[in-house]
C-alpha positions in Angstrom: 0.0 0.0 0.0 1.3 3.5 -1.0 1.3 6.2 1.7 0.6 9.6 0.2 1.2 12.9 2.1 0.9 16.0 0.0 3.6 18.7 0.5 2.1 22.1 1.5 3.3 25.6 1.6 3.9 26.6 5.3 3.2 30.3 4.4 -0.2 29.3 3.1 -0.9 27.3 6.3 -0.2 30.3 8.4 -2.4 32.5 6.2 -5.3 30.0 6.5 -4.8 29.8 10.2 -4.9 33.5 10.7 -7.9 34.1 8.3 -10.2 31.6 9.9 -8.9 31.7 13.4 -7.9 28.1 13.6 -4.8 26.3 14.9 -1.9 25.4 12.5 -2.7 21.6 12.5 -6.3 22.2 11.5 -5.1 24.7 8.8 -2.5 22.2 7.5 -5.2 19.6 7.2 -7.5 21.9 5.2 -4.6 23.0 3.0 -3.6 19.4 2.3 -7.2 18.6 1.3 -7.4 21.7 -0.9 -10.3 23.1 1.3 -9.2 26.7 1.7 -11.9 28.5 -0.3 -14.3 30.4 2.0 -17.3 28.6 0.7 -15.7 25.2 1.6 -14.4 26.3 5.0 -17.7 27.8 6.0 -19.4 24.4 5.9 -16.6 22.7 7.6 -16.2 25.1 10.6 -19.8 26.3 11.0 -23.0 24.5 12.0 -25.6 27.2 12.5 -28.7 26.6 10.2 -28.5 30.3 9.1 -25.6 29.3 6.9 -27.9 27.0 4.9 -29.4 28.1 1.6 -32.8 29.8 1.5 -35.5 27.3 0.3 -37.1 30.0 -1.8 -34.1 29.9 -4.1 -36.0 27.0 -5.7 -37.9 28.7 -8.5 -41.1 26.8 -7.8 -41.0 26.8 -4.0 -43.7 29.5 -3.8 -45.9 27.5 -6.1 -45.5 24.4 -3.9 -46.2 26.4 -0.7 -49.2 28.2 -2.2 -50.8 24.9 -3.3 -50.2 23.2 0.0 -51.6 26.2 2.0 -54.6 26.3 -0.3 -55.2 22.6 0.6 -55.0 23.5 4.2 -57.4 26.5 4.0 -60.0 24.7 1.9 -59.9 21.4 3.8 -58.7 19.3 0.9 -57.5 15.7 1.3 -53.8 15.4 0.6 -51.7 12.3 0.0 -48.0 12.1 0.7 -46.3 9.3 -1.4 -42.7 8.4 -0.6 -40.2 5.6 -1.3 -39.6 2.5 0.7 -35.9 3.2 1.7 -34.6 5.2 4.6 -34.7 8.5 2.7 -38.2 7.8 1.5 -39.4 6.7 5.0 -38.0 9.7 6.7 -39.2 12.1 4.0 -42.7 10.8 4.2 -42.6 11.1 8.0 -41.3 14.6 8.0 -43.9 15.9 5.5 -46.9 14.1 7.1 -45.9 15.6 10.5 -45.5 19.0 9.0 -48.9 18.8 7.2 -50.6 17.7 10.4 -49.2 20.7 12.2 -50.8 22.8 9.5 -54.2 21.1 10.1 -54.2 19.3 6.7 -56.3 16.2 6.2 -53.3 14.1 5.1 -52.9 10.4 4.3 -49.7 8.7 3.2 -48.5 5.7 1.2 -45.2 4.0 0.3 -44.6 1.0 -2.0 -45.6 -2.2 -0.2 -44.6 -5.8 -0.8 -43.4 -6.1 -4.4 -45.0 -2.9 -5.7 -42.8 -0.9 -8.1 -40.8 2.1 -7.1 -42.6 5.5 -7.3 -46.3 6.3 -7.5 -48.6 4.1 -9.7 -51.9 4.6 -11.4 -53.7 2.3 -8.9 -52.7 4.4 -5.9 -53.9 7.5 -7.7 -57.3 5.9 -8.6 -57.8 4.8 -4.9 -57.0 8.4 -3.8 -59.4 9.8 -6.3 -62.2 7.5 -4.9 -61.5 9.1 -1.5 -62.1 12.6 -3.1 -58.4 13.5 -2.8 -57.2 16.5 -4.7 -53.5 16.9 -4.0 -50.6 14.5 -4.1 -47.1 15.4 -2.8 -44.5 12.9 -3.9 -41.3 12.8 -1.9 -38.0 11.0 -2.8 -39.8 9.9 -6.0 -42.0 11.2 -8.8 -39.6 12.9 -11.1 -39.8 10.0 -13.6 -43.5 9.3 -13.1 -44.8 11.4 -15.9 -47.5 9.0 -17.1 -48.9 8.5 -13.6 -48.9 12.2 -12.9 -50.6 12.9 -16.2 -53.3 10.4 -15.1 -53.7 12.2 -11.8 -54.0 15.5 -13.8 -56.8 13.9 -15.9 -58.7 13.2 -12.7 -58.4 16.7 -11.4 -55.7 15.9 -8.9 -52.7 18.2 -8.6 -49.2 17.0 -7.8 -46.2 18.6 -6.1 -43.0 16.7 -6.7 -40.2 16.8 -4.1 -37.5 14.6 -5.5 -33.7 14.6 -5.8 -33.2 11.8 -8.4 -31.8 12.6 -11.8 -34.5 14.2 -13.9 -35.5 13.3 -17.5 -35.7 15.9 -20.2 -39.5 15.8 -20.3 -40.7 16.7 -16.8 -44.0 15.5 -15.3 -46.9 18.0 -15.5 -46.8 18.9 -11.8 -48.0 22.1 -10.1 -44.5 22.5 -8.7 -41.2 20.5 -8.9 -38.7 20.9 -6.1 -35.6 19.1 -7.4 -32.1 20.7 -7.6 -31.1 18.3 -10.4 -33.5 19.6 -13.1 -31.6 21.3 -15.9 -32.5 24.9 -15.1 -32.6 24.7 -11.4 -31.7 27.9 -9.6 -30.8 26.2 -6.4 -27.1 26.5 -5.6 -26.6 22.9 -4.3 -27.7 19.7 -6.0 -26.6 17.2 -3.3 -29.7 17.2 -1.0 -31.5 13.9 -0.4 -35.3 13.6 -0.4 -35.6 14.2 3.3 -33.3 17.2 3.0 -35.7 18.6 0.4 -38.7 17.8 2.6 -36.9 19.9 5.4 -36.6 22.8 2.9 -40.3 22.6 2.2 -41.0 22.5 5.9 -39.0 25.7 6.4 -40.8 27.4 3.6 -44.2 26.5 4.9 -43.3 27.8 8.4 -42.1 31.1 6.9 -45.2 31.3 4.8 -47.3 31.5 7.9 -45.7 34.8 8.8 -46.7 38.2 7.6 -43.6 38.6 5.4 -44.4 35.8 3.0 -44.2 37.2 -0.6 -44.1 40.7 0.8 -41.2 42.9 -0.6 -39.0 44.3 2.1 -36.5 47.1 1.4 -33.4 47.5 3.5 -31.6 50.8 3.1 -28.2 52.1 4.3 -26.8 55.6 3.8 -23.2 56.4 4.5 -20.9 59.4 3.9 -18.7 59.3 0.8 -16.0 61.6 -0.5 -18.1 64.9 -0.2 -21.1 62.7 -1.2 -23.7 60.6 0.4 -23.8 56.9 -0.8 -27.3 55.4 -0.5 -27.6 51.7 -1.0 -30.8 49.6 -0.9 -31.8 46.0 -1.4 -35.2 44.4 -2.0 -35.9 41.1 -0.4 -38.8 38.7 -1.0 -39.0 35.7 1.3 -35.5 36.8 2.5 -34.1 36.3 -1.0 -32.4 39.3 -2.7 -34.2 40.1 -5.9 -32.8 43.6 -6.6 -30.2 46.1 -5.4 -29.5 49.7 -6.2 -26.7 52.1 -5.2 -26.5 55.9 -5.7 -23.5 58.2 -5.0 -25.2 61.6 -4.5 -23.7 65.1 -4.3 -25.7 67.0 -1.6 -28.0 69.7 -3.0 -27.6 68.5 -6.6 -30.6 67.0 -8.3 -33.7 65.6 -6.6 -34.8 62.1 -5.6 -37.2 61.7 -8.5 -34.2 61.8 -10.9 -32.5 58.9 -9.2 -33.1 55.1 -9.4 -33.9 55.2 -5.7 -37.2 56.9 -6.4 -38.9 54.0 -8.2 -37.0 51.4 -6.1 -38.3 52.8 -2.8 -41.7 53.9 -3.9 -44.5 52.0 -2.3 -42.3 49.9 0.0 -41.7 49.8 3.7 -38.0 50.9 4.2 -36.1 49.4 7.0 -32.9 51.0 8.4 -30.5 50.4 11.3 -30.2 53.6 13.5 -32.9 55.9 12.2 -31.3 59.0 13.6 -28.1 58.7 11.6 -29.8 57.4 8.5 -32.4 60.2 8.4 -29.7 62.8 8.8 -27.7 61.4 5.9 -30.9 61.2 3.7 -31.8 64.9 4.4 -28.2 65.8 3.6 -28.4 64.1 0.2 -31.9 65.4 -0.8 -32.5 68.4 1.4 -34.9 68.8 4.3 -38.0 69.1 2.0 -37.8 65.4 1.1 -39.4 63.1 3.6 -38.3 59.5 3.2 -40.2 57.5 5.8 -38.0 54.8 7.3 -38.6 52.2 10.1 -35.8 51.6 12.6 -35.2 47.9 13.3 -32.3 48.5 15.7 -34.4 48.6 18.9 -36.1 45.3 18.2 -32.9 43.7 17.2 -31.3 44.8 20.4 -34.1 43.0 22.3 -32.8 39.7 20.9 -29.2 40.6 20.7 -28.4 43.0 23.6 -24.6 42.8 22.9 -25.1 44.7 19.6 -26.2 47.9 21.3 -23.9 50.8 20.5 -22.2 48.9 17.7 -22.3 50.3 14.1 -22.7 48.2 11.0 -19.0 48.7 10.2 -18.0 47.4 13.6 -20.3 44.4 13.3 -18.8 43.7 9.9 -15.3 43.7 11.3 -16.3 41.3 14.1 -18.6 39.1 12.1 -17.9 35.6 10.7 -19.5 36.8 7.5 -16.4 38.8 6.5 -14.3 35.7 7.1 -16.2 33.7 4.6 -16.6 36.4 1.9 -14.4 36.6 -1.1 -14.8 40.4 -1.0 -15.2 42.7 1.9 -19.0 42.9 2.7 -20.6 46.3 2.6 -22.6 47.8 5.5 -25.8 46.9 3.5 -24.6 43.2 3.3 -24.2 43.3 7.1 -27.7 44.7 7.5 -29.2 42.0 5.3 -27.5 39.3 7.4 -28.5 41.0 10.6 -32.1 41.2 9.5 -32.2 37.5 8.5 -30.6 36.4 11.8 -33.1 38.6 13.7 -36.1 37.0 12.0 -34.9 33.4 12.7 -34.3 34.3 16.3 -37.8 35.9 16.5 -39.4 32.8 15.0 -37.5 29.8 16.6 -39.3 27.4 14.2 -37.0 28.9 11.5 -33.9 28.6 13.6 -33.3 26.7 16.8 -36.4 24.6 16.7 -35.9 23.9 13.0 -32.4 22.5 13.8 -34.0 20.1 16.4 -36.0 18.6 13.6 -33.0 17.7 11.4 -32.6 14.2 12.9 -34.7 12.6 10.1 -33.0 14.6 7.3 -29.6 13.5 8.8 -30.7 9.9 8.6 -31.8 10.3 5.0 -28.7 12.1 3.9 -26.3 9.5 5.4 -28.4 6.5 4.3 -28.7 7.7 0.7 -24.9 8.3 0.7 -25.3 12.0 -0.3 -22.1 14.1 -0.4 -21.1 15.5 2.9 -20.3 18.9 1.4 -22.0 22.3 1.4 -25.2 22.5 3.6 -25.4 18.7 4.0 -22.7 19.1 6.5 -24.9 21.4 8.6 -27.9 19.1 8.2 -25.9 16.1 9.4 -24.0 17.8 12.2 -27.1 19.3 13.6 -29.1 16.1 13.0 -26.6 13.9 14.8 -26.8 16.3 17.7 -30.6 16.2 17.6 -30.7 12.4 17.5 -29.2 12.2 21.0 -32.3 13.9 22.4 -34.7 13.3 19.5 -38.3 14.5 20.0 -39.6 11.7 17.8 -40.9 8.9 20.2 -40.6 6.1 17.6 -37.1 7.0 16.7 -36.2 7.3 20.4 -37.6 3.8 20.9 -35.7 2.3 18.0 -32.4 3.9 19.2 -33.0 2.4 22.7 -33.5 -1.1 21.2 -30.3 -0.7 19.3 -28.3 0.4 22.4 -27.8 3.9 20.9 -30.1 6.0 23.0 -28.8 9.2 24.6 -25.3 9.2 23.2 -23.8 11.3 20.5 -23.9 9.4 17.3 -21.4 9.3 14.4 -21.9 8.9 10.7 -20.7 5.3 11.0 -23.3 4.6 13.7 -26.0 5.6 11.2 -24.4 3.7 8.3 -23.8 0.5 10.1 -26.3 0.2 12.9 -29.4 2.4 12.1 -29.9 2.6 8.4 -29.8 -1.2 7.7 -32.5 -1.7 10.3 -34.8 0.9 8.9 -34.1 -0.2 5.4 -35.0 -3.8 6.3 -38.6 -2.8 6.6 -38.7 -1.7 3.0 -36.6 -4.5 1.7 -38.9 -7.0 3.4 -41.9 -5.3 1.9 -43.2 -3.7 5.0 -41.9 -0.1 4.9 -45.2 1.1 6.4 -44.1 -0.2 9.8 -41.1 2.2 9.8 -43.3 5.1 8.8 -45.9 4.2 11.4 -43.2 4.0 14.0 -41.8 7.5 13.2 -45.4 8.9 13.1 -46.6 7.4 16.3 -46.7 9.2 19.7 -48.0 6.1 21.5 -45.3 4.4 23.6 -46.9 0.9 23.4 -47.3 1.1 19.6 -43.7 2.4 19.3 -42.4 -0.5 21.3 -44.3 -3.1 19.1 -43.3 -1.5 15.8 -39.6 -1.0 16.8 -39.3 -4.7 17.8 -41.0 -5.8 14.6 -38.5 -3.8 12.5 -35.5 -5.2 14.4 -36.8 -8.7 13.7 -37.3 -7.9 10.0 -33.7 -6.9 9.9 -32.6 -10.3 11.4 -34.8 -12.1 8.8 -33.3 -10.0 6.0 -29.8 -11.0 7.1 -30.6 -14.7 7.0 -32.2 -14.4 3.6 -29.3 -12.4 2.3 -26.6 -14.9 3.4 -28.6 -17.8 1.8 -29.0 -15.9 -1.5 -25.3 -14.8 -1.5 -24.1 -18.4 -1.4 -26.4 -19.2 -4.3 -25.6 -16.1 -6.4 -21.8 -15.8 -6.0 -20.9 -18.6 -8.5 -23.2 -17.1 -11.1 -21.7 -13.7 -10.5 -18.2 -15.1 -11.0 -19.2 -16.5 -14.4 -20.8 -13.3 -15.5 -17.7 -11.3 -14.4 -15.4 -13.5 -16.4 -17.7 -13.5 -19.5 -17.8 -9.7 -19.5 -14.0 -9.4 -19.4 -14.2 -7.9 -15.9 -16.4 -5.0 -16.9 -19.9 -6.0 -15.6 -21.7 -8.4 -13.4 -25.3 -9.5 -14.2 -27.2 -12.1 -12.2 -30.8 -13.1 -12.3 -32.1 -15.3 -9.5 -35.8 -16.1 -9.6 -35.7 -17.1 -5.9 -33.9 -14.0 -4.5 -36.1 -11.6 -2.4 -36.4 -8.4 -4.4 -35.8 -6.4 -1.2 -32.2 -7.5 -1.0 -31.1 -7.1 -4.6 -29.6 -3.8 -3.9 -27.5 -5.2 -0.9 -26.2 -8.1 -3.0 -25.5 -5.9 -6.0 -23.5 -3.6 -3.8 -21.6 -6.5 -2.2 -20.8 -7.9 -5.7 -19.6 -4.6 -7.0 -17.2 -4.3 -4.1 -16.0 -7.9 -4.4 -15.4 -7.7 -8.2 -14.6 -4.0 -8.3 -17.0 -3.7 -11.2 -20.6 -2.5 -11.7 -23.1 -5.2 -10.7 -26.8 -5.9 -11.4 -28.9 -8.3 -9.5 -32.4 -9.2 -10.8 -35.3 -10.8 -9.0 -38.6 -12.0 -10.5 -41.8 -10.6 -9.2 -45.3 -11.2 -10.8 -43.8 -11.9 -14.2 -41.6 -8.9 -14.0 -37.9 -8.7 -13.7 -37.0 -6.2 -11.0 -33.3 -5.3 -10.7 -30.9 -3.2 -8.7 -27.6 -1.7 -10.1 -24.6 -0.5 -8.1 -21.7 1.4 -9.6 -18.0 1.0 -9.3 -14.9 2.7 -10.8 -16.7 5.7 -12.4 -19.6 3.8 -14.0 -22.7 5.9 -14.3 -25.9 4.0 -13.5 -28.6 6.3 -14.8 -26.7 7.0 -18.0 -26.4 3.2 -18.6 -30.1 2.6 -17.9 -31.1 5.4 -20.2 -29.7 3.4 -23.1 -32.3 0.7 -22.2 -35.2 3.0 -21.8 -37.1 1.6 -24.7 -37.4 -1.9 -23.1 -37.7 -0.9 -19.5 -41.1 -0.3 -17.9 -39.5 2.0 -15.4 -36.1 3.0 -14.1 -34.4 5.7 -12.0 -31.7 6.4 -9.4 -28.4 8.2 -9.1 -25.1 7.9 -10.8 -24.0 5.4 -8.1 -27.1 3.3 -7.7 -30.4 2.7 -9.5 -33.2 0.3 -10.1 -35.5 -0.8 -12.9 -38.2 -3.3 -13.9 -39.4 -4.8 -17.2 -41.7 -7.5 -18.4 -40.2 -11.0 -18.1 -41.0 -11.8 -21.7 -38.4 -9.2 -22.7 -35.6 -10.7 -20.5 -33.8 -12.3 -23.5 -33.8 -9.0 -25.3 -32.5 -7.3 -22.1 -29.6 -9.7 -21.8 -28.7 -9.3 -25.4 -28.7 -5.5 -25.1 -26.5 -5.7 -22.0 -24.1 -7.9 -23.9 -24.0 -5.4 -26.7 -23.3 -2.5 -24.3 -20.6 -4.2 -22.3 -17.7 -3.6 -24.7 -18.4 0.2 -24.5 -18.2 0.3 -20.7 -15.1 2.3 -19.7 -14.0 1.9 -16.0 -11.4 3.9 -14.3 -8.0 2.2 -14.0 -7.3 0.1 -11.0 -4.4 1.4 -9.0 -2.3 0.0 -6.2 -4.2 0.6 -2.9 -3.1 3.8 -1.3 -3.9 6.0 1.7 -3.8 9.8 1.7 -2.4 11.1 5.0 -3.9 14.3 6.4 -1.3 15.0 9.1 1.7 13.4 10.7 1.4 13.4 14.5 4.5 13.5 16.7 4.1 11.5 19.9 3.4 14.7 21.9 0.4 15.4 19.7 -1.0 11.8 19.8 -3.0 12.4 22.9 -6.7 12.3 23.9 -7.1 16.0 22.9 -6.9 14.9 19.2 -10.5 13.9 19.5 -11.4 17.6 19.6 -9.9 18.1 16.2 -11.6 15.0 14.8 -15.0 16.1 16.1 -14.6 19.7 14.9 -13.8 18.7 11.3 -16.5 16.1 11.2 -19.0 14.7 10.2 -17.4 12.3 7.7 -18.9 10.3 4.9 -19.4 10.5 1.2 -16.9 12.8 -0.6 -15.5 13.7 2.8 -13.6 10.8 4.3 -12.4 10.5 7.8 -9.1 12.1 8.9 -6.1 9.8 8.4 -3.1 10.5 10.6 0.4 9.0 10.6 2.8 8.5 13.5 6.2 6.9 13.5 8.1 4.9 16.1 5.1 3.4 17.9 6.0 0.2 19.9 3.6 -2.7 19.8 3.1 -3.7 23.5 0.6 -6.5 22.7 -1.0 -8.1 19.7 -3.7 -10.7 19.4 -6.2 -12.1 16.9 -9.9 -11.3 17.4 -13.2 -11.8 15.7 -16.3 -13.9 15.9 -15.7 -17.4 14.6 -12.7 -17.2 12.4 -10.3 -14.6 14.0 -9.4 -12.4 11.0 -8.6 -9.2 12.8 -5.6 -7.9 14.7 -6.0 -6.0 18.0 -2.9 -4.1 19.1 -1.8 -2.0 22.0 0.5 0.8 20.8 2.8 2.9 22.9 3.3 6.5 22.0 5.3 7.4 25.1 3.0 9.2 27.5 -0.2 7.4 26.1 -1.1 3.8 25.3 -3.5 3.3 22.4 -5.8 0.3 21.7 -5.8 -0.2 18.0 -7.9 -2.4 15.6 -6.6 -3.6 12.2 -9.4 -5.1 10.3 -8.8 -8.2 8.2 -5.1 -8.2 9.0 -4.9 -11.4 10.9 -2.6 -13.0 8.3 -0.1 -10.2 8.7 0.4 -10.6 12.4 3.8 -12.2 13.1 4.7 -11.7 9.4 4.6 -8.0 8.8 4.5 -6.9 12.5 4.6 -8.6 15.9 4.6 -7.8 19.6 7.7 -5.8 20.5 8.1 -4.2 17.0 8.5 -0.5 16.6 6.2 0.5 13.7 5.0 3.5 11.7 1.2 3.5 11.3 -1.6 5.2 9.4 -4.9 5.4 11.3 -8.2 7.0 12.2 -9.0 8.1 15.7 -12.4 6.8 16.7 -14.5 6.3 19.8 -15.4 2.8 21.0 -18.6 2.4 23.0 -18.8 -0.6 25.3 -21.2 -1.2 28.2 -21.9 2.5 28.5 -18.3 3.6 28.4 -16.4 5.6 25.8 -12.8 5.0 25.0 -10.6 6.3 22.2 -9.0 3.9 19.9 -7.1 3.8 16.6 -8.4 2.1 13.5 -5.4 1.1 11.5 -5.2 1.5 7.7 -1.6 0.2 7.4 1.4 -0.6 9.5 5.1 -0.8 8.6 8.1 -1.7 10.7 10.0 1.5 11.4 
């Protein structure tokens, strides 16, 4: 294994340290990862929800909000339709709870048993028979054009909240909230379905206030060089829609001759420090001009007393905003930020209380393997914090049964212990149990449902191991026949709910894209998992003419087709295989973030690891390297066959327990008790019987 440690400019490290107010080790790690741009650093160092993007940056968010609020005011019956995986289950839960808070008559559905992905005509017909008039799809719907056209023909409106790759021809929905549509105005396309549901929730909360769709003008006047500079910005739903700036010579011209006149006319004008602002406005236009302004300073000081006596310039110099701006923010920029922060403090459901409801979006984000970049980092960081004291009774009960209640969770806890259990309900055809669990407030019902889901996961594991034994030889044959480019296996006895798990396992084993197909009601139902740069949706698009339905991401997808077209499907796959281009396989390597001398390899390193977390997709865990560690003890561990090595490493002042997964064969060959070694490792927390201990998870070890 190659060890890579990028050389970095020490001057740049010092500059990054000074700019962001961080220690040199943290700055060095960011430099080594190439994460020094203010937009990147903001989402690594900050976790306040005010740094998240405004939901009204979606072009059709107002349309979605208006239609849902119309349903609330007119007593319409609404259906929330989600997917059967963790993201779909959490999305459905979050929207149903939100709609209930709005007093909406809401029902929900997810694909049960072997029902296909996404909403189907039968579900729409049943909803129509119940006099339903609005369907909100979440984590699905973007590829369901024919079903949504059918709903439209019955007089049923649809709002689509989906993050999957969009086709060129979009469904005829009232509104589509999807950052991946071609002309999306939203600045980040990595949100999961539940992340989008959280955006819709925020927008609906905001829409209940008096400022929804109302223009607000913020104005700031400041002295120039023998002039008065007046700047103003117009906000709608806290989104900047227009801005104007005038550099005025006092006593020359009148306000009607400036762009300010039409900009300000008919709007409430908000300023900070009315006395100073009115004086400057009179200086610019003369005492005969009366520009009526409203001072927001007094009310802001009620929420933020420490700001009394501080000017906008002083606030700018002390604000984190300036740190994360590529250019020095103006006083007007500071006023806009101050006004936004004030409103979220005034309405906690947009700020602090909103953050407490990010537990479900965090689960969806991590389970769907969304990139831990941009605002996803805030969603997950706040969500992991919220999970420790979650207000959701069903989720709290499930965490207790998994031995995770009340503790701070990591991304790995979600990925390895929570997501598989929730996913099992969908894989085994009973996703409604998970939705009911997360919607229930009854302790007895929560206990019953949580236990049922845990048992479904145990059943899923047993079925999966049996199927794996049967499928592996077939996969080996397919891999060899394709020249190592692709794996395709059809097994008529495999449970359709585990095809994705097995496809992922095969992809990792063979280091090639893999497809596993089950047979359900004379339909072939398949899951595809990517490897080495293979694009799933682009591949499936080439088979669109023979597939009944398909969808997914670049890394994972699913499809179904009629069984009588299977031979044609196999032939088409065979024809496509020669054109599959996979990235080259390289010698395994690790990229080191920092080398730690023995003095720095101490328990305080956890603070750094926690601060730069959470870790996951497109943002791997920190890897450290230390030299000259003595192995005080080494033994083999593991259930059944002992394949793992457990070491005790001496760094001088501190002794570190260390795990080296699947390295049993290397013990006493590459390293042994008494050796002095160099090691590459992650620093993690081991939870055992209610106690937390730090440990190292080794990536590689070499004799010094």
